[in-house]
C-alpha positions as CSV (number, residue, x, y, z in Angstrom):
1,X,0.0,0.0,0.0
2,X,2.8,2.4,0.9
3,X,4.6,1.6,-2.3
4,X,1.5,2.5,-4.3
5,X,1.1,5.9,-2.5
6,X,4.7,7.0,-2.4
7,X,5.6,9.6,-5.1
8,X,8.8,11.5,-4.6
9,X,7.9,14.2,-7.2
10,X,4.6,14.8,-5.4
11,X,6.4,14.9,-2.0
12,X,8.7,17.6,-3.4
13,X,5.7,19.6,-4.7
14,X,4.1,19.5,-1.3
15,X,7.4,20.5,0.4
16,X,7.7,23.5,-1.9
17,X,4.1,24.6,-1.2
18,X,4.6,24.3,2.6
19,X,7.9,26.2,2.6
20,X,6.3,29.0,0.6
21,X,2.9,29.4,2.2
22,X,2.8,27.5,5.5
23,X,6.2,27.9,7.1
24,X,5.0,30.3,9.9
25,X,2.0,28.0,10.7
26,X,4.2,24.9,10.9
27,X,6.6,26.8,13.3
28,X,3.6,27.8,15.5
29,X,2.3,24.2,15.7
30,X,5.9,22.9,16.4
31,X,6.2,25.2,19.4
32,X,3.0,23.7,20.9
33,X,3.9,20.1,19.9
34,X,2.7,17.5,21.1
35,X,-0.4,19.3,22.4
36,X,-1.1,20.3,18.8
37,X,-0.2,17.7,16.2
38,X,-2.0,18.9,13.0
39,X,-1.4,21.6,10.4
40,X,-4.8,23.0,9.3
41,X,-5.0,24.6,5.8
42,X,-8.0,26.3,4.2
43,X,-8.8,24.5,0.9
44,X,-9.3,27.9,-1.0
45,X,-5.9,29.2,0.1
46,X,-4.3,26.1,-1.2
47,X,-6.4,26.2,-4.4
48,X,-5.2,29.7,-5.0
49,X,-1.5,28.8,-4.5
50,X,-1.4,25.5,-6.2
51,X,-4.6,24.3,-8.1
52,X,-3.0,21.0,-9.2
53,X,-2.4,19.9,-5.6
54,X,-6.0,20.9,-4.5
55,X,-7.4,18.9,-7.5
56,X,-5.3,15.9,-6.6
57,X,-6.4,16.2,-3.0
58,X,-10.1,15.9,-4.0
59,X,-9.7,13.0,-6.5
60,X,-6.8,11.0,-5.0
61,X,-6.9,12.0,-1.3
62,X,-5.0,9.0,0.2
63,X,-2.1,9.6,-2.2
64,X,-2.1,13.4,-1.7
65,X,-2.3,13.2,2.1
66,X,0.4,10.5,2.4
67,X,2.9,12.5,0.4
68,X,1.9,15.8,2.2
69,X,2.7,14.2,5.6
70,X,6.0,12.8,4.2
71,X,6.8,16.4,3.1
72,X,6.0,17.8,6.5
73,X,8.7,15.5,8.0
74,X,11.3,17.2,5.8
75,X,10.4,20.8,6.8
76,X,13.2,22.2,8.9
77,X,11.8,23.7,12.2
78,X,13.7,24.6,15.3
79,X,12.5,22.0,17.8
80,X,14.0,19.5,20.1
81,X,11.3,16.9,19.4
82,X,11.0,14.6,16.4
83,X,7.9,16.2,14.9
84,X,5.4,14.2,12.9
85,X,2.5,16.4,11.9
86,X,-0.9,15.5,10.3
87,X,-2.0,17.5,7.3
88,X,-5.7,18.5,7.6
89,X,-7.7,20.5,5.2
90,X,-10.9,22.4,5.9
91,X,-13.6,24.6,4.2
92,X,-14.1,22.3,1.2
93,X,-15.9,23.7,-1.9
94,X,-19.7,23.4,-2.0
95,X,-19.7,20.8,-4.8
96,X,-17.8,18.4,-2.4
97,X,-20.5,18.9,0.3
98,X,-22.8,15.9,0.1
99,X,-26.1,15.2,1.9
100,X,-25.8,11.7,3.6
101,X,-28.8,10.3,1.7
102,X,-27.2,11.4,-1.6
103,X,-23.9,9.4,-1.2
104,X,-23.4,7.1,-4.1
105,X,-20.7,4.6,-5.3
106,X,-19.1,7.3,-7.5
107,X,-18.3,9.4,-4.3
108,X,-16.2,6.6,-2.8
109,X,-12.5,7.3,-2.6
110,X,-13.0,11.1,-3.0
111,X,-12.5,13.8,-0.4
112,X,-15.9,15.1,0.6
113,X,-17.7,17.1,3.4
114,X,-20.8,15.8,5.3
115,X,-22.8,18.1,7.5
116,X,-25.0,16.8,10.4
117,X,-25.5,16.1,14.1
118,X,-23.4,13.7,16.1
119,X,-25.9,11.1,17.2
120,X,-23.6,8.6,18.9
121,X,-19.9,8.2,19.8
122,X,-17.8,5.4,21.2
123,X,-15.1,5.8,23.8
124,X,-11.6,6.7,22.7
125,X,-9.7,3.5,22.1
126,X,-6.0,2.8,21.3
127,X,-5.5,1.5,17.7
128,X,-2.5,-0.4,16.7
129,X,-0.5,1.5,14.1
130,X,2.8,-0.5,14.0
131,X,2.8,-3.9,15.6
132,X,5.9,-5.4,17.2
133,X,5.9,-9.2,16.8
134,X,8.4,-11.6,18.5
135,X,9.4,-14.7,16.6
136,X,8.8,-17.7,18.9
137,X,11.8,-19.6,17.3
138,X,14.6,-17.1,17.2
139,X,13.2,-14.2,19.4
140,X,13.7,-11.5,16.8
141,X,11.4,-8.5,16.8
142,X,9.5,-8.0,13.5
143,X,7.6,-4.7,13.0
144,X,4.6,-4.6,10.7
145,X,2.6,-1.5,9.7
146,X,-1.2,-2.0,10.2
147,X,-3.2,-0.6,7.4
148,X,-6.6,-2.2,7.9
149,X,-8.9,-3.0,10.8
150,X,-8.0,-6.7,10.9
151,X,-4.6,-7.4,12.6
152,X,-1.9,-8.2,10.1
153,X,0.7,-10.6,11.4
154,X,4.0,-11.5,9.7
155,X,3.8,-14.8,7.6
156,X,7.5,-15.6,8.2
157,X,10.3,-14.3,10.4
158,X,11.8,-11.6,8.0
159,X,15.6,-11.7,7.5
160,X,15.8,-8.0,6.6
161,X,14.7,-7.2,10.2
162,X,17.3,-9.6,11.7
163,X,15.0,-12.6,11.8
164,X,15.7,-16.3,11.0
165,X,13.6,-16.3,7.8
166,X,11.6,-19.4,8.8
167,X,7.8,-19.8,9.1
168,X,7.0,-19.4,12.8
169,X,4.4,-18.3,15.3
170,X,4.5,-14.8,16.6
171,X,3.6,-13.0,19.8
172,X,2.4,-9.4,19.8
173,X,4.5,-7.2,22.2
174,X,2.2,-4.3,23.1
175,X,5.0,-2.5,25.0
176,X,7.1,-2.1,21.8
177,X,4.2,-1.5,19.4
178,X,3.0,2.0,18.3
179,X,-0.6,3.0,19.1
180,X,-2.8,5.9,18.1
181,X,-6.0,7.2,19.6
182,X,-9.2,6.3,17.6
183,X,-12.9,6.9,18.0
184,X,-16.0,6.2,16.0
185,X,-18.9,8.6,15.8
186,X,-22.2,8.4,14.0
187,X,-23.4,11.5,12.1
188,X,-27.1,12.0,11.4
189,X,-28.7,14.3,8.8
190,X,-29.8,17.7,10.1
191,X,-33.6,17.5,10.8
192,X,-34.3,20.8,9.0
193,X,-33.1,19.3,5.7
194,X,-35.5,16.3,5.7
195,X,-38.5,15.9,3.5
196,X,-41.7,15.2,5.2
197,X,-41.9,11.6,6.5
198,X,-38.3,10.8,5.6
199,X,-36.2,9.0,8.2
200,X,-32.9,10.7,8.9
201,X,-30.0,8.7,7.5
202,X,-26.7,8.2,9.3
203,X,-23.0,7.4,8.5
204,X,-20.2,6.2,10.7
205,X,-17.1,8.4,10.8
206,X,-13.7,7.2,12.1
207,X,-11.5,9.7,13.9
208,X,-7.8,9.3,14.7
209,X,-5.2,10.8,16.9
210,X,-5.9,14.5,17.9
211,X,-9.4,14.4,16.4
212,X,-10.6,11.7,18.8
213,X,-12.3,12.7,22.0
214,X,-13.2,16.3,20.9
215,X,-16.7,15.7,19.8
216,X,-19.8,15.1,22.0
217,X,-23.3,13.8,21.0
218,X,-25.5,16.6,19.9
219,X,-22.7,18.7,18.3
220,X,-23.4,20.0,14.9
221,X,-20.4,19.4,12.7
222,X,-19.0,19.3,9.2
223,X,-16.9,16.2,8.7
224,X,-14.3,16.5,5.9
225,X,-13.0,13.1,5.0
226,X,-12.5,10.2,2.6
227,X,-15.5,8.1,1.8
228,X,-14.9,4.4,1.3
229,X,-16.7,1.1,1.6
230,X,-16.5,-1.7,4.2
231,X,-17.5,-5.2,3.4
232,X,-20.5,-6.6,5.3
233,X,-20.4,-10.1,6.8
234,X,-23.1,-12.6,7.8
235,X,-21.3,-14.9,10.2
236,X,-18.3,-16.2,8.4
237,X,-19.6,-15.3,5.0
238,X,-18.6,-12.1,3.2
239,X,-21.4,-10.4,1.4
240,X,-21.2,-8.5,-1.9
241,X,-23.0,-5.5,-0.4
242,X,-20.8,-3.0,1.4
243,X,-21.4,-0.3,4.1
244,X,-20.3,3.3,3.4
245,X,-18.1,4.9,6.0
246,X,-15.8,7.9,6.2
247,X,-12.2,8.4,7.4
248,X,-12.2,11.9,8.9
249,X,-9.4,14.3,7.7
250,X,-10.8,17.2,9.8
251,X,-13.9,18.1,11.8
252,X,-15.4,21.7,11.8
253,X,-17.7,22.3,14.7
254,X,-20.4,24.9,14.2
255,X,-19.9,27.1,17.3
256,X,-21.9,30.2,16.1
257,X,-25.7,30.3,16.5
258,X,-27.3,29.0,13.3
259,X,-24.0,28.5,11.3
260,X,-26.0,26.4,8.8
261,X,-28.1,29.5,7.8
262,X,-26.1,31.4,5.2
263,X,-26.7,35.2,5.1
264,X,-25.4,36.9,2.0
265,X,-24.5,40.6,1.6
266,X,-27.9,41.2,-0.2
267,X,-29.7,39.5,2.7
268,X,-27.8,41.6,5.3
269,X,-28.7,44.8,3.5
270,X,-32.4,43.8,3.5
271,X,-32.2,42.8,7.2
272,X,-30.8,46.1,8.2
273,X,-33.4,48.0,6.2
274,X,-36.3,46.0,7.7
275,X,-35.0,46.4,11.3
276,X,-35.5,50.2,11.0
277,X,-39.2,49.8,10.1
278,X,-41.4,51.3,12.8
279,X,-44.0,48.6,12.2
280,X,-41.4,45.8,12.7
281,X,-43.2,44.2,15.6
282,X,-46.6,44.1,13.9
283,X,-45.1,42.7,10.7
284,X,-43.2,40.0,12.6
285,X,-46.4,38.9,14.4
286,X,-48.2,38.7,11.0
287,X,-45.4,36.5,9.7
288,X,-46.1,33.8,12.4
289,X,-48.6,31.3,11.2
290,X,-50.9,33.7,9.2
291,X,-53.4,30.9,8.5
292,X,-54.1,30.9,12.3
293,X,-56.6,33.6,13.2
294,X,-55.9,36.1,16.1
295,X,-53.7,35.0,19.0
296,X,-51.6,38.2,18.7
297,X,-50.2,38.1,22.3
298,X,-49.2,34.4,21.8
299,X,-47.6,35.1,18.4
300,X,-45.7,38.1,19.9
301,X,-44.4,35.8,22.7
302,X,-43.4,33.2,20.1
303,X,-41.5,35.7,18.0
304,X,-39.6,36.9,21.1
305,X,-38.9,33.2,21.9
306,X,-37.3,32.8,18.5
307,X,-34.8,35.6,19.2
308,X,-34.3,34.7,22.9
309,X,-32.3,36.6,25.5
310,X,-28.6,36.5,26.1
311,X,-27.0,33.6,27.9
312,X,-24.5,34.8,30.5
313,X,-21.5,33.0,32.1
314,X,-20.5,34.6,35.4
315,X,-16.9,34.7,36.8
316,X,-17.8,32.0,39.3
317,X,-18.8,29.6,36.4
318,X,-22.6,30.0,37.0
319,X,-24.5,30.1,33.7
320,X,-27.8,32.1,33.4
321,X,-29.9,30.9,30.5
322,X,-31.1,33.2,27.8
323,X,-33.7,30.9,26.3
324,X,-37.4,31.5,26.8
325,X,-39.7,28.6,27.6
326,X,-43.4,28.8,26.7
327,X,-46.4,26.6,27.5
328,X,-49.7,26.6,25.8
329,X,-52.7,25.1,27.7
330,X,-56.1,25.2,26.2
331,X,-59.3,23.9,24.8
332,X,-59.3,21.3,21.9
333,X,-59.3,22.8,18.4
334,X,-57.5,26.0,19.3
335,X,-54.6,25.4,16.9
336,X,-52.0,24.7,19.7
337,X,-50.4,21.7,17.8
338,X,-50.6,23.6,14.5
339,X,-48.7,26.5,16.1
340,X,-46.0,24.2,17.4
341,X,-45.7,22.5,14.0
342,X,-45.3,25.9,12.3
343,X,-42.6,27.0,14.7
344,X,-40.7,23.7,14.4
345,X,-40.5,24.3,10.6
346,X,-39.7,28.0,10.9
347,X,-37.0,28.0,13.6
348,X,-33.5,26.9,12.6
349,X,-32.4,23.8,14.6
350,X,-35.8,22.8,15.8
351,X,-37.0,19.3,16.8
352,X,-40.6,18.3,17.1
353,X,-41.6,15.6,19.6
354,X,-45.0,14.4,20.9
355,X,-45.0,13.8,24.7
356,X,-47.2,10.7,24.3
357,X,-44.7,9.0,22.0
358,X,-41.6,10.2,23.7
359,X,-39.6,8.6,26.6
360,X,-37.1,10.2,28.8
361,X,-34.3,8.5,26.8
362,X,-35.8,9.8,23.6
363,X,-35.9,13.4,24.9
364,X,-32.6,13.5,26.8
365,X,-30.1,10.8,26.1
366,X,-29.9,7.1,26.1
367,X,-27.1,4.5,26.8
368,X,-27.4,1.9,24.1
369,X,-25.5,-1.3,23.4
370,X,-25.4,-2.3,19.8
371,X,-23.1,-3.2,16.8
372,X,-22.0,0.5,16.5
373,X,-20.0,0.2,19.7
374,X,-18.9,-3.4,19.1
375,X,-21.0,-4.5,22.0
376,X,-19.9,-1.7,24.3
377,X,-22.3,0.9,25.8
378,X,-22.5,4.1,23.7
379,X,-24.3,7.4,24.4
380,X,-27.1,8.4,22.0
381,X,-28.4,12.0,22.0
382,X,-32.1,12.6,22.4
383,X,-34.4,15.4,21.1
384,X,-33.4,18.1,23.6
385,X,-29.7,17.6,22.8
386,X,-30.3,17.6,19.1
387,X,-32.2,20.9,19.5
388,X,-29.1,22.5,21.2
389,X,-29.1,26.3,20.3
390,X,-32.6,25.9,18.7
391,X,-36.2,25.2,19.8
392,X,-37.6,21.9,21.1
393,X,-41.4,21.7,20.4
394,X,-43.0,19.2,22.7
395,X,-46.7,18.5,22.0
396,X,-49.0,16.8,24.6
397,X,-46.3,17.3,27.3
398,X,-49.0,16.4,29.9
399,X,-49.3,12.8,28.4
400,X,-45.7,11.9,29.3
401,X,-45.2,9.6,32.2
402,X,-44.0,11.1,35.5
403,X,-40.6,9.4,35.3
404,X,-40.0,10.7,31.8
405,X,-41.2,14.2,32.6
406,X,-38.9,14.5,35.6
407,X,-35.9,14.4,33.2
408,X,-37.0,17.9,31.9
409,X,-36.3,19.7,35.1
410,X,-32.5,20.0,34.7
411,X,-32.8,20.5,30.9
412,X,-35.0,23.5,31.4
413,X,-33.2,25.5,34.1
414,X,-29.5,24.4,33.9
415,X,-29.8,23.5,30.2
416,X,-27.7,20.4,30.7
417,X,-28.6,16.7,30.8
418,X,-26.7,14.5,33.2
419,X,-26.5,10.9,32.2
420,X,-25.5,8.1,34.6
421,X,-26.3,4.9,32.9
422,X,-24.4,1.6,32.4
423,X,-21.2,3.0,33.8
424,X,-21.4,6.1,31.6
425,X,-21.3,9.4,33.4
426,X,-21.6,12.4,31.1
427,X,-23.1,15.8,30.9
428,X,-24.6,16.9,27.5
429,X,-25.7,20.4,26.5
430,X,-29.3,21.2,25.8
431,X,-29.2,25.0,25.3
432,X,-32.6,25.2,23.7
433,X,-35.9,26.9,24.2
434,X,-38.8,24.7,25.0
435,X,-42.2,25.3,23.4
436,X,-44.8,22.9,24.9
437,X,-48.5,22.3,24.6
438,X,-50.8,20.6,27.0
439,X,-54.5,19.8,27.2
440,X,-56.7,20.2,30.4
441,X,-57.5,17.0,32.2
442,X,-61.3,17.7,32.1
443,X,-61.3,18.4,28.3
444,X,-61.9,22.1,28.6
445,X,-60.1,24.8,30.5
446,X,-61.9,26.0,33.6
447,X,-61.0,29.6,34.5
448,X,-62.1,29.1,38.1
449,X,-59.9,26.1,38.8
450,X,-56.2,26.5,39.5
451,X,-53.7,25.6,36.8
452,X,-52.2,22.7,38.8
453,X,-55.6,20.9,39.1
454,X,-56.3,21.1,35.3
455,X,-53.0,19.9,33.9
456,X,-51.4,16.6,34.6
457,X,-48.0,18.2,35.4
458,X,-46.3,18.9,38.7
459,X,-46.2,22.6,39.8
460,X,-42.4,22.5,40.0
461,X,-42.2,21.9,36.2
462,X,-45.0,24.3,35.3
463,X,-43.1,27.1,37.3
464,X,-40.0,26.6,35.1
465,X,-41.9,28.1,32.1
466,X,-41.3,31.8,31.5
467,X,-44.7,32.2,29.8
468,X,-47.9,30.2,30.2
469,X,-50.9,30.9,28.0
470,X,-54.3,29.5,28.4
471,X,-56.2,29.5,25.1
472,X,-59.9,29.5,25.6
473,X,-62.7,28.7,23.1
474,X,-65.7,30.9,24.2
475,X,-68.7,31.6,22.0
476,X,-68.6,35.3,20.9
477,X,-70.7,36.4,17.9
478,X,-68.3,39.0,16.6
479,X,-65.1,37.0,17.1
480,X,-66.8,33.8,15.8
481,X,-67.8,35.6,12.6
482,X,-64.3,36.9,12.0
483,X,-62.8,33.5,12.8
484,X,-65.2,31.6,10.5
485,X,-64.6,34.2,7.7
486,X,-60.8,33.8,8.1
487,X,-60.9,29.9,8.0
488,X,-63.3,29.7,5.1
489,X,-61.4,32.3,3.0
490,X,-58.2,30.4,3.8
491,X,-59.8,27.2,2.5
492,X,-61.1,28.9,-0.6
493,X,-57.7,30.4,-1.3
494,X,-56.3,26.8,-1.1
495,X,-59.0,25.5,-3.4
496,X,-58.4,28.2,-6.1
497,X,-54.6,27.6,-5.9
498,X,-55.1,23.9,-6.4
499,X,-57.6,24.4,-9.2
500,X,-55.1,26.7,-11.0
501,X,-52.1,24.3,-10.5
502,X,-54.1,21.2,-11.7
503,X,-56.2,22.7,-14.6
504,X,-55.7,25.2,-17.4
505,X,-57.1,28.3,-15.8
506,X,-58.1,31.7,-17.1
507,X,-57.0,35.2,-15.8
508,X,-60.2,35.5,-13.7
509,X,-59.0,32.7,-11.4
510,X,-55.5,34.2,-11.1
511,X,-56.9,37.5,-10.0
512,X,-59.2,35.8,-7.5
513,X,-56.2,33.8,-6.2
514,X,-54.2,37.0,-5.6
515,X,-57.1,38.7,-3.7
516,X,-57.7,35.6,-1.5
517,X,-54.0,35.0,-0.8
518,X,-53.4,38.5,0.4
519,X,-54.6,37.9,4.0
520,X,-52.6,34.6,4.5
521,X,-49.3,35.6,2.9
522,X,-46.8,36.3,5.7
523,X,-45.3,39.8,5.8
524,X,-41.8,38.2,5.8
525,X,-41.3,34.9,4.0
526,X,-40.1,32.1,6.4
527,X,-36.7,31.8,4.7
528,X,-36.0,35.5,5.2
529,X,-37.3,35.4,8.8
530,X,-34.9,32.5,9.5
531,X,-32.0,34.5,8.1
532,X,-33.1,37.6,10.2
533,X,-33.1,35.5,13.4
534,X,-29.7,33.9,12.6
535,X,-28.2,37.4,11.9
536,X,-29.6,38.8,15.2
537,X,-28.4,35.8,17.2
538,X,-24.9,36.1,15.8
539,X,-24.4,39.8,15.9
540,X,-26.7,41.5,18.5
541,X,-25.8,41.4,22.2
542,X,-27.9,44.3,23.7
543,X,-27.1,45.9,27.1
544,X,-29.9,47.2,29.3
545,X,-30.1,50.9,29.8
546,X,-30.4,52.4,33.3
547,X,-34.0,53.6,32.6
548,X,-35.1,50.1,31.5
549,X,-33.4,48.5,34.5
550,X,-35.1,51.0,36.8
551,X,-38.5,50.4,35.3
552,X,-38.3,46.6,35.7
553,X,-36.9,46.9,39.2
554,X,-39.7,49.3,40.4
555,X,-42.4,47.3,38.8
556,X,-41.1,44.1,40.4
557,X,-40.6,45.6,43.9
558,X,-44.0,47.5,43.9
559,X,-46.0,44.6,42.8
560,X,-44.3,42.2,45.1
561,X,-45.0,44.5,48.1
562,X,-48.5,45.4,47.0
563,X,-49.8,42.8,49.5
564,X,-48.1,41.4,52.6
565,X,-50.1,38.2,52.3
566,X,-49.5,36.9,48.8
567,X,-46.3,36.4,46.8
568,X,-47.0,38.0,43.5
569,X,-43.6,37.3,41.8
570,X,-40.5,35.3,42.4
571,X,-36.9,36.1,41.1
572,X,-37.7,33.5,38.3
573,X,-40.3,35.9,36.9
574,X,-37.8,38.8,37.2
575,X,-35.4,36.9,35.0
576,X,-38.2,36.3,32.5
577,X,-38.7,40.1,32.3
578,X,-35.0,40.5,31.4
579,X,-35.0,37.7,28.8
580,X,-38.1,39.1,27.0
581,X,-36.7,42.7,27.1
582,X,-33.4,41.5,25.6
583,X,-35.3,39.5,22.9
584,X,-37.4,42.6,22.1
585,X,-34.2,44.6,21.6
586,X,-32.6,41.8,19.4
587,X,-35.7,41.9,17.2
588,X,-35.0,45.5,16.3
589,X,-31.2,44.7,16.0
590,X,-30.6,47.2,18.8
591,X,-27.5,46.9,20.9
592,X,-29.3,48.4,23.9
593,X,-32.5,47.4,25.8
594,X,-34.6,50.5,26.0
595,X,-37.6,51.5,28.2
596,X,-39.9,50.4,25.4
597,X,-38.5,46.9,25.4
598,X,-39.0,46.7,29.2
599,X,-42.6,47.8,28.8
600,X,-43.2,45.2,26.2
601,X,-41.9,42.4,28.5
602,X,-44.0,43.7,31.4
603,X,-47.1,43.7,29.1
604,X,-46.6,40.1,27.9
605,X,-46.0,38.7,31.4
606,X,-49.0,40.7,32.8
607,X,-51.1,39.1,30.0
608,X,-50.0,35.6,31.0
609,X,-50.5,36.2,34.8
610,X,-54.0,37.6,34.3
611,X,-55.0,34.3,32.7
612,X,-53.3,31.8,34.9
613,X,-51.8,33.6,38.0
614,X,-54.7,35.6,39.2
615,X,-56.4,34.7,42.6
616,X,-60.1,34.8,41.7
617,X,-61.0,35.5,45.3
618,X,-58.9,38.6,45.9
619,X,-58.3,39.7,42.3
620,X,-54.5,39.9,42.9
621,X,-51.6,38.2,41.2
622,X,-50.4,35.2,43.1
623,X,-47.5,33.2,41.8
624,X,-48.2,30.5,44.3
625,X,-51.1,29.3,42.1
626,X,-48.5,28.3,39.5
627,X,-45.6,27.4,41.8
628,X,-47.5,25.3,44.4
629,X,-50.9,24.6,42.7
630,X,-52.9,26.7,45.2
631,X,-53.2,30.4,46.1
632,X,-51.9,31.9,49.3
633,X,-55.6,32.5,50.3
634,X,-56.3,28.8,50.0
635,X,-53.1,27.8,51.9
636,X,-54.0,30.1,54.9
637,X,-57.6,28.8,54.8
638,X,-56.3,25.2,55.0
639,X,-54.0,26.1,57.9
640,X,-57.0,27.6,59.7
641,X,-59.1,24.4,59.1
642,X,-56.2,22.2,60.5
643,X,-56.1,24.4,63.6
644,X,-59.9,24.1,64.0
645,X,-59.7,20.3,63.7
646,X,-57.0,20.1,66.3
647,X,-58.9,22.3,68.8
648,X,-62.1,20.2,68.3
649,X,-60.2,16.9,68.6
650,X,-58.7,18.1,72.0
651,X,-62.0,19.1,73.4
652,X,-64.2,16.2,72.1
653,X,-64.8,13.0,74.1
654,X,-63.9,10.6,71.3
655,X,-60.9,12.6,70.0
656,X,-62.5,13.3,66.6
657,X,-63.7,16.6,65.0
658,X,-67.3,16.5,63.7
659,X,-67.9,17.9,60.1
660,X,-70.8,20.1,61.3
661,X,-68.7,21.5,64.2
662,X,-65.8,22.3,61.8
663,X,-68.2,24.2,59.5
664,X,-69.6,26.3,62.5
665,X,-66.1,27.1,63.8
666,X,-65.0,28.0,60.2
667,X,-67.9,30.4,59.9
668,X,-66.9,32.1,63.1
669,X,-63.4,32.6,61.6
670,X,-65.0,34.2,58.5
671,X,-64.7,31.1,56.2
672,X,-67.7,30.4,54.0
673,X,-69.2,26.9,54.2
674,X,-68.4,26.0,50.6
675,X,-64.8,27.2,51.0
676,X,-64.5,25.1,54.2
677,X,-65.9,22.0,52.4
678,X,-63.4,22.6,49.6
679,X,-60.5,22.9,52.0
680,X,-61.5,19.7,53.8
681,X,-61.6,17.8,50.6
682,X,-58.2,19.1,49.5
683,X,-56.6,18.3,52.9
684,X,-58.0,14.8,52.7
685,X,-56.6,14.3,49.2
686,X,-53.1,15.5,50.3
687,X,-53.2,13.2,53.3
688,X,-52.9,16.0,55.9
689,X,-56.2,14.9,57.6
690,X,-58.1,11.6,57.5
691,X,-61.6,10.3,58.2
692,X,-61.6,7.5,60.9
693,X,-65.4,7.3,60.7
694,X,-67.9,9.0,58.3
695,X,-68.2,12.7,59.1
696,X,-65.4,12.7,61.7
697,X,-61.9,14.0,61.0
698,X,-58.4,13.8,62.6
699,X,-55.1,15.5,61.7
700,X,-52.5,13.0,60.4
701,X,-49.8,12.2,62.9
702,X,-51.4,14.4,65.6
């Protein structure tokens, strides 16, 4: 194999190229050797300097890379170490970038680039590069270079290496052999590039030496490497069909937000022009699911969720999330799922999952044991890890099992997923916004029941959402007329469009189509909106002005102290104000958060609290309704009822409190009969009191 690859003229060409164009880079790497062991060269720089070498690298990569690394050994650098550098090329041309499902036999043996998400990885293992074998007859050490995955042993004791020349058995001496780090990863197609219903395809990529150990599941990467085939086996039989695999030459990690979204100079000029529009917020809202009628507050919240706040890393290592989490709870047929589906298609790096069909492993990460890891346990990334730096849309989150739902707690606040399974201890990143939808337990949303009683979700998880919107379906003649008109006109527009596309149509139908389509065409097409969001996330990092900071602080402090009895806000809501205000500034491409942004965030949170965080008895905001499932008023009433039961138990002959006596005492304390009955039922459900005989109560453990 080495004899076929070796070409002295080619090695000389590479040496000339390195000395002319890469000498300073090689010297920099040599200083940091062996911490750095690779020379990275941009393909376009090489193509400009020597087009023949770049063409050879694409078409005969094994030969080009072998001679390039031979040439690197001959470069004279001032170093005490014996330097052996790898030659790695990055930024391959677009015609060499191939979607995994489009890989064909004619691509084998060529240098190509594949983009996708790292789905699995094995541990880093030592791979034998040069095997030292000891002859069992004469004791000579024979060294054999290993070129394939199957161990290659000497057939006879070689005389040219001081052996006896006889056929013998050999023993591998690992202490004298040369090893190199190796790792196998599996790359899956990006979800946004899939056709509807298509299953994402995968490819195995082999990493060696300094590439191994740098990649984690969930990372978005571009793998530049050489595609080749590996023969499949069925037991001892070798098949004629082969698997496609890649030997990586270099790995480019997409660190920036939405690196996969390309923004040209023309796009940038349009983005900057649109950002100065005074109607930018209205137009953005109209660009979100225009076929869905109304829901302006919800759409405004969703557009701010797309932009998100700024994640901050503090000097002590604490990370404060910038992503905004939203929850839709509402009546059937109110377009919750359609909104989630639209957002999953609109947002770059989005993953859609249904709670009913998802397990904890499917959402977070799973330890799997299969052929990929040769029988070893490997880590497979779930939906939240794949949505890193994007949006995870989870429909029917209330249908998940309690065990599976508990895995969301850490993912939502710390934005990390800790895995401790099958001896694997790992922490994966899940820096994504969560957009979830849930249905009320009783079918329809009841405004007079607390949120906790209506959704099959624990209050601790509900309180982690920055925004919670209840979507009600109430009969209203004016609104129903507008809604029916919108839906029917949308359907008619679709009918006319289909009619024109499937039949030979006249100009009258074309004009009708234009007039009908006007109200459902988004202000900004989804592709432009995606580029706008990507541009803002990459370039805009607004700072809060003193006026905006003062407004949020005063609002928070005043509302929190408006009542000594209830807790209206917690610091978690204060952080939500900041995130929404930052997102509002990013939407305008402003580098500062103004007082208008602060007012917008206050308005949205007020809207959500009026719907789900309002104590119907007192008319005040009470965050306890969301955080604990009951208002402060209900909690104090339940404490009063417990005190009454204890007093009556102490004074009664049988040590029990009679239901009628409890109602009388409660009325003296100013608690209505119906409220006392409700408190008794709730205390019984929570196990704080029990009923030894019918109509008699006792406090548990008293």
